[in-house]
C-alpha positions in Angstrom: 47.9 33.1 -92.4 44.9 31.3 -93.8 43.3 32.7 -97.0 39.9 31.0 -96.8 37.8 33.9 -96.2 38.3 36.8 -98.8 35.4 35.8 -100.7 33.0 35.8 -97.9 34.1 39.4 -96.9 31.6 42.2 -97.4 33.3 45.7 -97.6 30.9 48.5 -96.8 31.0 52.1 -96.3 29.9 53.6 -93.0 26.4 54.1 -94.6 26.4 51.2 -96.9 25.5 47.6 -96.8 24.5 45.7 -93.7 23.5 42.0 -93.0 19.8 41.2 -91.7 19.2 45.1 -91.3 21.7 45.2 -88.3 24.7 47.6 -88.1 26.3 49.0 -84.9 26.7 52.6 -84.6 30.0 53.9 -83.4 30.4 57.5 -82.0 33.5 59.4 -80.9 36.5 60.6 -82.7 39.4 59.0 -84.0 41.8 58.4 -81.4 39.4 58.3 -78.4 37.8 55.2 -77.0 34.8 54.4 -79.3 31.3 54.4 -77.9 29.5 51.2 -79.7 25.6 50.9 -79.8 24.7 47.4 -80.7 21.4 47.1 -82.5 18.5 44.4 -81.8 18.6 41.6 -83.8 20.9 38.9 -85.2 24.2 40.1 -86.6 24.6 37.2 -89.2 27.4 34.8 -90.0 29.4 36.6 -92.6 32.2 39.1 -91.5 31.4 42.6 -92.3 33.9 45.5 -92.6 33.0 49.1 -92.5 35.1 52.2 -93.1 33.7 54.5 -90.5 36.0 57.4 -91.3 38.9 57.8 -93.8 42.3 59.1 -92.9 44.7 61.2 -94.8 47.9 59.6 -93.9 50.0 57.0 -95.8 48.1 53.9 -96.8 49.3 50.7 -95.2 50.7 48.0 -97.5 51.5 44.5 -97.2 54.6 43.8 -95.2 54.0 46.7 -92.8 53.8 46.5 -89.2 50.4 48.3 -88.6 50.0 50.2 -85.3 46.5 50.4 -84.3 44.3 51.0 -81.3 41.6 48.3 -81.1 38.2 48.1 -79.0 36.8 44.6 -79.1 33.5 43.8 -77.5 30.9 41.0 -77.7 27.7 41.6 -79.7 25.6 39.9 -77.1 24.9 42.4 -74.1 27.6 44.9 -75.9 29.9 43.4 -73.3 33.6 44.7 -73.4 36.2 42.0 -74.2 39.4 43.7 -74.8 40.7 47.4 -75.5 44.1 49.0 -76.1 42.7 52.3 -75.0 42.3 51.2 -71.5 46.1 50.2 -71.5 47.3 53.1 -73.4 49.4 50.9 -75.7 48.3 50.6 -79.3 48.6 47.1 -81.0 51.7 46.2 -83.3 50.1 43.9 -85.9 52.8 42.0 -87.7 51.6 40.3 -90.9 54.1 37.5 -90.7 51.6 34.9 -92.0 51.3 33.2 -88.7 48.6 34.7 -86.1 47.0 37.5 -87.9 43.5 36.7 -89.3 42.5 37.4 -92.8 39.7 39.6 -91.3 42.4 41.8 -89.7 44.3 42.0 -93.2 41.4 43.0 -95.0 40.5 45.6 -92.2 43.9 47.1 -91.8 45.9 46.7 -95.2 45.3 49.4 -97.9 44.0 52.0 -95.3 45.2 55.4 -95.0 46.6 56.4 -91.6 44.1 58.1 -89.5 41.1 55.7 -90.7 38.6 54.2 -88.2 37.3 50.7 -89.4 34.8 48.4 -87.9 34.8 44.8 -88.3 31.8 42.6 -87.3 32.6 39.0 -87.2 32.3 35.6 -85.6 35.0 35.2 -83.0 36.8 32.4 -84.8 37.4 34.4 -87.9 37.9 37.6 -86.1 40.8 36.7 -83.8 42.8 34.3 -86.0 43.5 30.4 -86.3 46.0 30.2 -83.5 44.8 32.8 -81.1 42.9 31.5 -77.9 39.3 32.5 -77.4 39.2 33.0 -73.7 35.9 33.0 -72.4 34.4 32.7 -76.1 33.2 30.3 -78.5 34.1 30.5 -82.2 30.5 31.3 -83.2 30.3 34.3 -80.7 30.2 37.6 -82.7 32.7 40.3 -81.9 32.5 44.0 -82.9 36.1 45.4 -83.3 36.8 49.1 -84.0 40.2 50.0 -85.3 41.9 53.3 -85.3 44.7 53.0 -87.6 47.8 55.0 -86.5 50.1 53.9 -89.4 52.1 51.2 -91.2 55.8 51.0 -90.8 58.3 48.6 -92.3 59.7 46.3 -89.9 63.0 47.5 -90.0 62.1 51.1 -90.1 64.9 53.5 -88.6 66.2 57.0 -88.7 67.0 57.9 -92.2 70.7 57.3 -93.1 71.5 56.0 -89.5 73.0 52.9 -88.3 71.1 50.8 -85.7 71.2 52.2 -81.8 74.0 51.3 -79.7 74.2 51.9 -76.0 76.6 54.6 -75.2 79.8 53.1 -73.3 80.2 55.9 -70.8 76.5 56.1 -69.9 75.1 54.6 -66.3 71.7 54.0 -64.9 72.3 57.4 -62.7 72.9 59.5 -65.5 70.5 61.9 -66.9 68.7 61.3 -70.5 71.1 62.1 -73.3 70.1 63.1 -76.8 72.6 61.3 -79.3 70.7 62.4 -82.4 68.6 65.8 -82.9 65.6 65.3 -84.9 63.9 68.1 -86.9 60.4 66.5 -87.2 57.3 67.4 -85.2 57.7 67.9 -81.5 56.4 65.3 -79.1 53.6 66.7 -77.0 53.0 65.7 -73.2 50.5 62.7 -73.4 50.8 61.9 -77.0 51.7 58.7 -78.8 55.1 57.8 -79.9 56.2 55.5 -82.8 59.6 54.2 -81.8 62.4 51.6 -82.4 64.4 50.8 -79.2 66.9 48.5 -77.6 67.1 48.1 -73.8 70.5 46.9 -72.4 70.9 45.6 -68.7 73.5 47.3 -66.5 76.4 46.7 -65.9 76.9 43.9 -68.5 75.2 46.1 -71.3 73.6 43.0 -72.8 70.6 43.8 -74.9 67.6 42.2 -73.1 64.7 43.9 -75.1 64.3 45.1 -78.6 61.5 46.3 -80.9 63.8 44.8 -83.8 63.6 41.5 -82.3 59.9 41.8 -81.5 59.1 42.4 -85.4 59.2 46.1 -85.7 58.2 49.7 -84.6 56.0 50.0 -81.5 53.5 52.8 -80.5 53.5 54.0 -76.8 51.3 56.6 -75.1 53.6 59.1 -72.9 51.8 58.6 -69.7 52.3 57.2 -66.3 51.6 53.3 -66.2 52.0 53.0 -70.1 55.7 53.4 -70.3 58.6 53.3 -67.7 58.6 56.4 -66.0 61.8 57.7 -67.3 60.6 57.8 -70.9 58.0 60.4 -70.0 60.3 63.4 -69.4 63.1 62.0 -71.8 60.8 61.8 -75.0 58.4 64.7 -74.3 59.6 67.8 -76.2 62.0 66.0 -78.6 61.3 66.0 -82.3 60.6 63.1 -84.7 64.0 61.9 -85.9 65.8 62.1 -82.6 67.5 59.4 -80.9 67.6 59.4 -77.0 69.5 57.3 -74.5 67.4 56.9 -71.4 68.7 55.4 -68.2 66.1 53.7 -66.0 66.9 53.0 -62.4 64.9 50.4 -60.7 65.1 46.5 -59.4 66.9 45.9 -62.8 68.6 48.9 -64.1 68.2 49.4 -67.8 69.6 51.7 -70.5 67.3 52.1 -73.5 68.1 54.0 -76.5 65.0 55.1 -78.5 64.8 56.3 -82.0 61.5 58.4 -82.5 59.9 57.7 -85.7 56.7 59.4 -85.4 54.3 61.1 -83.1 50.5 61.1 -83.3 48.5 63.7 -81.1 44.7 63.9 -81.0 42.9 67.3 -80.4 
């Protein structure tokens, strides 16, 4: 990660500093796709970070995998560029020193879960040194709105439990199986879940995907099109702290073993 920019960043409150008299206005509650109004005038060349609302959860710390929804749009014409709200899968931001920009670190680290933060920045600094700018020039200004779901250690797991293992007697045609009963909050229909998981092919039981290999916990919204269909019924109604084996039939039959680390429901 490059460290050239901290001295250039301005940290402002939601009603505080602006540059050249311009500040986008963001409406909508945390957890919903923000509505962004871009003012007239020039945005300036200095990255600006604005805390729009402060959450009450655990603060993210260096080394965390930060899970956040993010909406990115161009300043010019207020044109959408990318939004995780559309795909219903929050971003997993792994601060491993490679592709995460310093502006994202300033925006996301040290913030309580439940916070909404806005970053206004030239694209070259907002997207990081090694991220391709599809359809953008480095000087184009972007407006990014983050909803911080939480920060989790890369090796986060169920307390006192070993890593998940695929049961030897489970087949893709079997119903979901609860391997460990959790005692935390119940997973509501359509909510977001924070999980660690492994996915094994059938019949070899070879692990073909794993959140541990990807860098740490991931967040998903339990709705059609956002997760494998078998997950929705298998995880809804479970409690945080549960481990669930979820067979999934398809062109490539898989067996998932999923640890539920957290759940996030927005009123």
